[in-house]
KOLKE-496663 format. One record per residue: residue number from 1; residue in three letters; x, y, z of N, C-alpha, C, O in turn. Coordinates in Angstrom, 1 decimal. Each point is the difference from the previous one (the first is absolute). Example, Ala and Ser with C-alpha at 12.3 -4.5 7.8 and 13.67 -1.06 7.14 Angstrom:
% residues 2
{1,Ala,{13.2,-5.7,7.8},{-0.9,1.2,0.0},{0.9,1.2,0.0},{1.0,0.0,0.7}}
{2,Ser,{-1.4,1.1,-1.4},{0.9,1.1,0.0},{-0.8,1.1,0.8},{0.5,1.1,0.1}}
% end
This chain:
% residues 88
{1,Met,{-26.6,-24.1,7.9},{1.4,-0.9,0.7},{-0.1,0.1,1.5},{-0.5,1.0,0.6}}
{2,Pro,{0.9,-2.2,0.2},{0.0,0.1,1.2},{0.9,1.0,0.8},{1.1,-0.1,-0.5}}
{3,Leu,{-1.1,0.9,1.3},{0.9,1.2,0.4},{0.5,-0.8,1.1},{1.2,0.3,0.1}}
{4,Leu,{-1.5,-1.3,0.9},{1.3,-0.5,0.8},{0.8,-0.6,-0.1},{0.9,0.1,0.8}}
{5,Pro,{-1.0,-0.8,-1.8},{1.8,-0.7,-0.3},{1.1,0.9,-1.0},{1.1,-0.3,-0.4}}
{6,Leu,{-1.8,1.7,0.0},{0.8,1.1,-0.5},{0.4,0.9,1.3},{1.0,0.6,0.1}}
{7,Ile,{-2.1,-0.5,1.1},{0.9,0.6,1.2},{0.9,-0.8,0.4},{1.1,0.4,0.1}}
{8,Glu,{-1.5,-1.6,0.1},{1.5,-1.2,0.7},{0.7,0.3,-0.5},{0.6,0.9,0.6}}
{9,Glu,{-0.1,-1.1,-2.0},{1.1,0.4,-0.8},{0.4,1.2,0.4},{1.2,0.1,0.4}}
{10,Cys,{-1.8,0.7,-0.4},{0.8,1.3,0.4},{0.4,0.2,1.0},{0.9,0.8,0.2}}
{11,Leu,{-1.4,-1.6,0.9},{0.3,0.0,1.1},{1.7,-0.3,0.2},{1.0,0.6,0.4}}
{12,Ala,{-1.4,-1.9,-0.7},{1.5,-0.8,-0.3},{0.9,0.7,-0.5},{1.1,0.0,0.6}}
{13,Leu,{-1.1,0.9,-2.1},{0.8,0.3,-0.6},{1.3,1.5,0.7},{1.2,0.4,-0.2}}
{14,Met,{-2.7,-0.1,1.4},{0.4,1.1,0.7},{0.7,-0.1,1.6},{0.1,0.9,0.8}}
{15,Ala,{0.1,-2.0,-0.6},{0.1,-0.8,1.4},{1.6,0.3,-0.2},{0.3,0.6,1.1}}
{16,Pro,{0.5,-0.7,-1.7},{1.5,0.4,0.2},{0.2,1.3,0.0},{1.2,0.3,0.2}}
{17,Leu,{-2.2,0.8,-0.3},{0.6,1.5,-0.1},{-1.0,0.3,1.9},{0.3,0.9,0.8}}
{18,Ala,{-1.4,-1.9,-0.8},{-0.4,0.6,1.0},{1.1,-0.5,1.4},{0.4,0.8,0.8}}
{19,Gln,{-0.2,-2.3,-0.8},{1.1,-0.3,0.7},{1.3,0.6,0.1},{0.8,-0.2,1.0}}
{20,Glu,{-0.4,1.3,-2.1},{1.2,0.4,0.4},{-0.2,1.5,0.7},{1.0,0.6,0.4}}
{21,Arg,{-2.6,0.0,-0.1},{0.0,1.4,0.3},{-0.1,0.0,1.4},{0.1,1.0,0.7}}
{22,Pro,{-0.2,-1.8,-0.3},{-1.2,-1.2,0.3},{-1.6,0.4,0.1},{-0.4,0.8,0.8}}
{23,Val,{-0.1,-1.3,-1.3},{-1.7,0.5,-0.2},{-0.7,-1.3,-0.1},{0.2,-0.7,-0.9}}
{24,Gln,{-1.2,0.4,1.9},{-0.6,-1.1,-0.3},{-1.3,0.0,-1.6},{-0.7,0.8,-0.6}}
{25,Leu,{0.8,-1.7,0.4},{-1.4,0.1,-1.1},{-1.0,-1.0,0.6},{0.3,-0.9,0.8}}
{26,Gln,{-1.7,1.4,-1.3},{-1.2,-1.1,0.7},{-1.0,0.2,-1.4},{-0.3,0.8,-0.9}}
{27,Leu,{0.0,-1.8,1.2},{-1.4,-0.6,-1.0},{-1.3,0.4,1.0},{-0.4,-1.1,0.5}}
{28,Ala,{-0.2,1.8,-0.2},{-1.4,0.2,0.9},{-1.2,-0.8,-0.7},{-0.4,0.1,-1.2}}
{29,Asp,{0.0,-0.9,2.3},{-1.1,-1.0,-0.7},{-0.1,-0.6,-1.2},{-0.8,0.4,-0.8}}
{30,Arg,{1.6,-1.2,0.7},{0.3,-1.1,-1.3},{-1.1,-0.6,-0.4},{-0.1,-0.3,-1.2}}
{31,Ala,{-0.9,0.1,2.0},{-1.2,-0.6,-0.3},{-1.1,0.8,-1.0},{-0.5,-0.4,-1.0}}
{32,Ala,{0.2,1.4,1.5},{-0.9,1.1,-0.1},{0.5,0.3,-1.8},{-0.8,0.4,-0.7}}
{33,Arg,{2.0,-0.5,0.4},{0.7,0.4,-1.3},{0.1,-1.4,-0.9},{0.4,0.1,-1.2}}
{34,Ser,{-0.6,-1.2,1.7},{0.1,-1.2,-0.7},{-1.1,0.0,-1.3},{0.2,-0.9,-0.7}}
{35,Thr,{-0.9,1.5,0.5},{-1.1,-0.1,-1.3},{0.0,1.3,-0.7},{-0.6,0.1,-1.0}}
{36,Cys,{1.3,1.2,1.5},{0.3,1.0,-0.5},{0.7,0.1,-1.7},{1.2,-0.1,-0.2}}
{37,Leu,{-2.2,0.4,-0.8},{0.4,-0.2,-1.2},{0.1,1.7,-0.5},{-0.4,1.1,0.5}}
{38,Val,{1.0,-1.4,-1.6},{0.5,1.6,-0.5},{-0.1,-0.4,-1.5},{-0.2,-1.1,-0.5}}
{39,Arg,{0.3,2.3,-0.2},{0.1,0.3,-1.5},{1.2,0.9,-0.2},{0.0,1.3,0.1}}
{40,Ala,{0.8,-1.9,-0.4},{1.6,1.0,-0.4},{0.6,-0.5,-0.5},{-0.2,-1.3,0.0}}
{41,Asp,{1.2,2.0,-0.7},{1.0,-1.0,-0.4},{1.2,0.0,0.9},{0.6,1.0,0.5}}
{42,Pro,{-0.3,-2.6,-0.3},{0.7,-0.4,1.3},{1.6,0.8,-0.2},{0.6,0.7,0.9}}
{43,Leu,{-0.2,-0.9,-1.7},{1.4,0.5,0.0},{0.1,1.8,0.4},{1.0,0.4,0.7}}
{44,Arg,{-1.8,0.2,-1.0},{-0.4,1.3,0.5},{-0.8,0.3,1.4},{0.1,1.1,0.6}}
{45,Leu,{-0.9,-2.1,-0.2},{-0.2,0.2,1.1},{1.2,-0.4,1.0},{0.4,0.8,0.9}}
{46,Lys,{0.3,-2.0,-1.1},{1.1,-0.5,1.1},{1.0,1.5,-0.2},{0.4,0.5,1.0}}
{47,Gln,{-0.1,0.0,-2.0},{0.9,1.1,0.3},{-0.6,1.0,0.7},{0.8,0.4,0.9}}
{48,Val,{-1.8,0.1,-0.9},{-0.9,0.7,1.1},{0.5,-0.5,1.3},{0.7,0.5,0.8}}
{49,Leu,{-1.4,-1.8,-0.7},{0.0,-0.4,1.7},{1.5,-0.1,0.4},{0.2,0.2,1.2}}
{50,Leu,{0.9,-0.5,-2.2},{1.7,0.3,0.5},{0.3,1.1,-0.2},{1.1,0.3,0.4}}
{51,Asn,{-1.8,0.6,-0.9},{0.4,1.5,0.4},{-0.7,0.5,1.6},{0.6,0.6,0.9}}
{52,Leu,{-1.7,-1.0,-1.0},{-0.7,0.5,1.4},{0.7,-0.9,1.4},{-0.2,0.4,1.2}}
{53,Leu,{0.6,-1.2,-1.3},{0.8,-1.1,1.1},{1.3,0.7,0.0},{0.2,0.7,1.0}}
{54,Ser,{0.7,-0.6,-2.1},{1.3,0.8,0.3},{0.2,1.4,0.2},{1.0,0.6,0.4}}
{55,Asn,{-2.1,0.0,-0.6},{-0.2,1.4,0.7},{-0.4,0.0,1.3},{0.3,0.8,0.8}}
{56,Ala,{-1.1,-2.0,-0.6},{-0.5,0.4,1.7},{1.1,-1.0,0.8},{-0.3,0.0,1.2}}
{57,Ile,{1.3,-0.8,-1.6},{0.7,-0.3,0.7},{1.6,1.1,-0.2},{0.9,0.2,0.8}}
{58,Lys,{-1.1,0.2,-1.8},{1.5,0.8,0.1},{-0.6,1.6,0.9},{0.9,0.7,0.6}}
{59,Tyr,{-2.1,-0.3,-0.6},{-0.3,1.2,0.8},{-0.4,-0.4,1.2},{-0.5,0.9,0.6}}
{60,Asn,{0.6,-2.1,0.0},{-0.3,-0.4,1.4},{0.9,0.3,0.9},{1.0,0.4,-0.5}}
{61,Arg,{-1.2,-0.6,2.0},{0.5,0.3,1.2},{1.0,-1.5,0.2},{-0.5,-1.1,-0.4}}
{62,Arg,{1.4,1.0,1.0},{1.0,-1.1,0.3},{-1.0,-0.9,0.4},{-0.9,0.9,0.1}}
{63,Asp,{0.2,-2.2,0.1},{0.0,-0.8,0.5},{-2.0,0.3,-0.4},{-1.0,-0.6,0.5}}
{64,Gly,{1.1,1.4,-1.4},{-1.8,0.1,-0.3},{-0.5,-1.4,-0.5},{0.5,-1.1,0.0}}
{65,Gln,{-1.8,1.6,-0.5},{-0.8,-0.9,-0.4},{-0.9,0.5,-1.0},{-0.8,0.9,0.0}}
{66,Val,{1.0,-2.0,-1.1},{-0.8,0.1,-1.4},{-1.5,-0.9,0.1},{0.3,-1.2,0.2}}
{67,Thr,{-1.2,1.3,-0.3},{-1.0,-0.5,-0.4},{-0.9,0.2,-1.1},{-0.7,1.0,-0.1}}
{68,Val,{0.5,-2.1,-0.9},{-0.8,0.0,-1.0},{-1.5,-0.7,0.5},{-0.1,-1.0,0.6}}
{69,Gln,{-0.9,1.7,-1.0},{-1.2,-0.2,0.0},{-0.8,0.2,-0.7},{0.3,0.8,-0.9}}
{70,Gly,{-1.7,-1.5,0.7},{-1.2,0.5,-1.1},{-1.1,-0.1,0.7},{-0.1,-0.4,1.1}}
{71,Ser,{-1.0,1.0,-1.9},{-1.4,0.2,0.4},{-0.7,-0.2,-1.1},{0.5,0.2,-1.1}}
{72,Arg,{-1.4,-0.6,1.2},{-0.9,0.0,-0.8},{-1.4,0.9,0.0},{-0.9,-0.5,0.8}}
{73,Asp,{0.5,1.6,-1.5},{-1.1,0.7,0.6},{-1.4,-0.4,-0.6},{0.0,-1.1,-0.6}}
{74,Leu,{-1.0,1.9,0.7},{-1.3,-0.6,-0.2},{-0.4,-0.4,-1.4},{-1.0,-0.7,-0.4}}
{75,Ser,{2.0,1.6,-0.6},{-0.4,-0.3,-1.4},{1.0,-0.9,-0.2},{0.3,0.0,-1.2}}
{76,Ser,{0.4,-0.8,1.8},{0.6,-1.4,-0.5},{1.6,0.6,-0.2},{0.9,-0.8,-0.1}}
{77,Thr,{-0.6,2.1,0.0},{1.5,0.8,-0.7},{0.9,-0.6,1.0},{-0.5,0.0,1.1}}
{78,Ser,{1.6,-0.5,-1.2},{0.6,-0.9,0.6},{1.0,1.3,0.4},{0.2,0.7,-1.0}}
{79,Arg,{0.5,-0.1,2.2},{1.0,0.8,0.4},{1.0,-0.5,0.3},{-0.2,-1.1,0.5}}
{80,Cys,{1.7,1.6,-0.6},{1.1,-1.0,0.9},{0.7,1.3,0.4},{-0.2,0.9,-0.7}}
{81,Ala,{1.0,-0.8,1.7},{1.0,1.2,0.6},{1.0,-0.7,0.8},{-0.1,-0.9,0.9}}
{82,Ser,{1.1,1.4,-1.3},{1.1,-0.2,0.8},{0.5,1.3,1.2},{0.4,1.1,-0.4}}
{83,Ser,{-0.5,-1.4,1.4},{0.4,0.9,0.9},{0.7,0.4,1.2},{0.0,-0.7,0.9}}
{84,Thr,{0.5,1.6,-0.8},{1.4,-0.5,1.0},{-0.3,1.0,1.0},{-0.8,0.9,-0.3}}
{85,Pro,{1.4,-1.1,1.7},{-0.8,1.2,1.3},{1.0,0.9,0.0},{1.1,-0.3,-0.3}}
{86,Ala,{-1.7,1.4,0.7},{0.6,1.2,0.4},{1.3,-0.2,1.0},{0.2,-0.9,0.8}}
{87,Ser,{0.7,2.0,-1.3},{1.4,-0.5,0.9},{-0.5,0.6,1.7},{-0.9,0.8,0.3}}
{88,Ala,{1.8,-1.6,0.3},{-0.4,0.4,1.4},{1.0,1.3,0.4},{0.0,0.6,1.1}}
% end
């Protein structure tokens, strides 16, 4: 299954929480992941992504940033990460 639409859906679902905090949500380098495919249960993967994003937003600082980025290593294994900046 393509990963990008699921990530975009999760970011849209988390946008109200991010605005409330306020924390900026970003998807890094959209073009790089447009071809990223994963073999996973879509419902479970969505639950994992929503949990990661929720925690990244809740435990972030005010006016912080959450960036979702992915990469592909040499073995063609896809990796995606949600990262938050360290508190200043």
